[in-house]
N, C-alpha and C positions, 0 to 999 in steps of 0.2 A: 787761318788764311789771312793774307794781307788785304786790308780794306782801308782806304784813305790813310795811308802811312802808318797803320797800326795793325798788330796781330789780333785777330778775333777768332773765337772758337765756336764753331757751329756743330750741331748734332746731326750727323749724316747717317741715314738708314742704309741698310744693305741694298734695298730696292732702289735707292737713288734719291729719296725724299730728304729734305733738310728743314730743321728748325733752327732759326738764328735769332738770338736775343738782340744782336746788333742790328740786323735788318728790320726787326720788329720795332725797335726803339727809333732807328734812324728815319723810318717812314713818316713819323709824326713829329720829328724834331724841327727846331728852328735854329739857324745859324745867325748869331748876332756879331756883326763886325762893322764898327763905325770908325771914322777917323779920330774921334775924340777918345774912344776906348775907355771911358771912365766908368760906364755902367753896363758894359757888355757882359759882365760876369754874373748878372742876375736877371731873372725874368719871373714875374709872378705866376705861380702854379707850375713852375718848371725847375729842374735842377740843371745848372749850367757848368760845363767842363771845358777846359782849354782845348781848342781844335788843333789836332796835329797837322804838320810837324810843329812841335811846341816852340814858341818864340817868346820865352820868358827867361828871366835871369837864372832860375833854378832848373829849367828844362825838365819839368816833371808833369805828370798827367793830373795831379791833384788840383781841385779847385780850393778856394780859401777855407771852406768848411772841412773838407777832407784833410787839409794840411794840419789844422789844429788837432784833429783826431789822431794823426799819425806821427806827430813830433814826439821823439823819445826824450826822457829826462837826461840831463847831462851826466855822464858816467865814464869810467875808464874804457868801457866797451865801444863808445861812439866818438872817441877822439883818436887820432893817428899821428904818429911822428914821421916826418920826412927829414931824412938826414941832409940831403942836398937839394934845396929848392932852386929854381932857375936863376935867381939873383945871387946865389952863392951863400945862402944862410940855411939854417936848420930850424925846425919849429913844429908845433902841433896844430892840426886843423880839426874842425868839429863837423860831424855829420848829423844834422838835426833829425833825420828820419831813420838813423841807425842802420842804413843800408851799405855804408862804406863806399858809396858812389857820389851822392849829392852832398857836397860840402857847403858850409856857410860862406856865401859869396861876398867879396869885398864891395861889389857893385850893388848890393841890395839898396833899394830906394831910388835907383836911377830913373825908373819909369814913373815914380810917384812925385818926386821933387825935381830939383835941378841936378844935372850931372855931378856938379861939385858938392852935392849934398848926399852922396851915397854913404854907405856905412863907414868905409875907411876914412874918408875925408871928414866926416862928422866926428869920428873918434879922434882924429888928428887935431881938429879944431878944439874939441872938448878938452883934450889933454894938453893943449898948448900951454895952459897956465901952469901945469905940473912940470912941463919941460920935456926936453928930449934926452935920450941917453947920450953917452959919450960918442957914439957913432952917428948921431944926428937922427935917430929913429924916434918916432913918437912912442911914448912909454906910459904904462899904467902907474898909478901911485906906488905899486909894489916894485916898480923897476922893470917889469916884464915888457918887452918890446912888442909892438904891433906891426906886423909885416903883411904883405900880400904878394901873390904870384900872378903875373900877367899871362902865364901859360895855362894853369888849371883854373884861374879865377878865384882861388880860395883865400880866405883871410887866415893868418897865422898868428900864434903867440910864440915869441922867440926869446932866447936869452939876450942879455945885454951884450952888444958887440959880438965877440967870439965865444962868450960864455955859453955853457950848455944849460938846458932847462929840464928839470925833472918832470915826471908825469904829474905829481901832486901839485907842483907849481903851475903847470899848464892848466890843470883842472880849476885851481883857484882863480887864475887869470880869466878863463872863459866864464866862470860863474860871475865874476865881477862885470864882465861885458854884458852878459845876458840878463842879469837880474838887478844890478846896482846902478848902472850908468844911464843917464837920461839927458836930453837937451831939449831945445824948443820944439823939435819935430817929434819928440817921443822917445821911447826906449829902443833897445837893440835886441830884444828877445823875440818871443813867438809872434807878437803882432807885426813886427817888421818883416819877419820871414814870410808869414802867410798873407799879408797885404800885397806882397809882391805878386802873388798868384791871382790877383784881381786884374792883371794886365797880361795880355797875350797878343802878339802881333798878328796872329791868324784868327783872332776872334774866339767866340765861345759857342759850343754846340749845346743847346738847351733841350733837355729831354723831359717829356711828361710821363715817362715810364722808367723803371729801375735801370740803373747804369749797367751795361753789359759787363760780365766778369772779365777781369784783366789777366788772369792766369788760367792755364789749362786745368789746374787742380780745382780752382773756384768754379770753373765752367762745368766740370764733371759733377761736382757736388750739387750745383744748382739744377742742372738738367735732370739728375737722378731724383731730386726731391720734387720738382714740378712736373716731370714727365715720366712717372713710373710705367713699367710695362702695361699694367692694367689700363691706365689712361690712354696710352698710345694705341692699344689694340681694341679698345671698346668700340670705336666706330665700325670696325670690321664685322662686328656681330650683326650690324644692320644691313650688310651688303648681300641680301638674299636675291635670287635663290642660290643654294649651295650645292656643290658637287661633292658628295660624301664618298670616301673610300675606306675600306676596312683598315684597322690599325694593325692587325696581325697578318702575317704572310700566309697565303693559302698553302696547304700541304702539297708537296711536289711528287710524292710517291703514294702507291696504294696502301702500303703499310702505315704511313703517317696519317693518311686520310682515315683509315679504320680506327686508329688510336684517337684521332681528333673527334670523330663522330661519336665514338663510344663514350668519351668523356664529356662532351658537350650535350649530347642527346641520349641519355640513358633511357631505358624503357619506361621508367616511372615518369620522366619528363614528357615523353611522347604521349603517353596514355592519360596523363592528368587532365587534359581538356575534356576527355570523354566522360569524366565523372560529372560534368556539368550539363550533359546533353539529356536532360529529363524531358518527358516521362520515359520510364523503362518498362519493357516487357520481360517479366521474370519467368523462368522455367526452373525445374528441378530434376535431378537424376534420382530415380527410385530403384533401389536394389531388388532384384527378383528374390522372392522368399525361398528358403531352403527346401520346403516341401514340394514346391512346384518344380524345382530343379530335379529332385529325386523322382517325382512322378514321370516327368518327361524322359528321364534317363531309363526308367523301367519300361515305358512304352516303346522307346527306341529299341531296347534290347529284345522285347517281345516281337517287334516287327522283323528284326534281323533274324531271330530264331525261326519265325514262320517262313520267311523267304528261304532260309537255309534248308528247312524241312521240305519245302516244295521242290527245291533243286534235288534233294536226296531221293525223293519219291520218283522223280523223272528218271534219275539214273537207274533205280531199281527196275523200273518198267523196261528199260532197254536191255537189262540183263536177264529178263525172264526167259524160260525155256521155250523154244518154238513148238508149235503144235497145240499149245494150250490157248483156249480162247478166254482171254482175261480182259478183253476190251471194255465190256460193259461194267464189270466190277471195278476196274481201274478208273474208268471215267467217273463212276459214282464217288469213288474215294477222292478223286481230284476235286470234284465239285464241292464235296463236303468241306474239304480243306480250304478252298477259296472262300466259301461262305464264312468259315470261321475267321479267316484273315480280314474279310470285309467288316465283320462284326467288331473285331478287335480294333481295326483302324477307325471305325465310327466312334467307338468308345473313347479312343485317344483324342479324336477331333473334338468331341463333346467336352471332355475334361479340359482340353487346352482353351476352348472358348470360355468355359466357366472361369478358369483362372484369369484369362485376359479381361473378362468383364469385372472380375473382382478387383484387379489392379486399376482398371479405368475408373471404377467407382471410387476407389480410394483417392486417386488423383483428383477427381472432381470434387470430392469432399474437402480435400486439402486446399484447392483453389477457392472453393466457397468460403472456407474458414479465413483465408487471406483477405478476400474481398470484404467480409464482415468486419475484420479488424481495421482495414483501411477506412471503411465507412464510419465506424465508431470514432476513429481518430479525427476524421473530418468534422463529425458532429461536435466533438469537444472543442475544437479550434473555433468553430462558428459560435 
């Protein structure tokens, strides 16, 4: 976003929050802008940068220190040929920062010395002893002319009069200007270029924090390194209490619910806590002995036979011939049969009680044995 005549890049959250390197640095910054403008470019404990809109000859955002770091060595990649410059000549211009935008200006030095002591006029004066070419242009000892354009403000190396200039000749001429030539005010190389950035018509913004990133790519890289997701989200862990919701969607049908419960809560998982619910009351299932089963079966058969015999006798009595008095003898027989049945039933009950007491005694002995074993185990642990 645009802030104070410059594009700046803030980290904006979906929720609306913003982290801004520019706002953070600007809050504690100091703007130095004096009439003299000779020392506004520096402040102890701060890093000072030209305040936009830039009002310096090169019109860049670098301060003098950044300028030295960003100047590119002279090469074929950072000089460019203009076939028709505004004054009707052709020549090569040099881009110190290798960006193809900011060229070596002929007015370098205007803000530092007198107007007539800028780079072009200094070179013209310096080379006056060597003479001008046939067209009256100041020239280097090699014969390469020095020209400037009032339209783009760039300094050019050009051929003599209408002669063309090769790229190699242009590179040699620019190397001479940047590295070999000096006068009473100094040289024409990196120092002249970067000293120009100690002057800015709008002053200097001095920061006690790192300079905000100048490009979107640099901003993304810096925000990603200084504000990873873990750092951003860490404060949210302290924002209790929390409303917790399940991460899985509840089943929407009976069949899905059955499958879900069966997989999440198997019988083993449901019953596992019961294994920890001590102490336990233990019982056992005792199988009835085979002899007892046979005895009870025989007794039941005898009882059934007796009842069947009683019914049969009753039927015979009803079928007796009339006129015969058999009441007394029949009653005696019936009484005898009932007595036999009662004796048989008593014997069955007695035998059943004996078997039951035998089983109970065995169960008691089993429980007594278990209690003795438990007591002995406790004595060993003590």
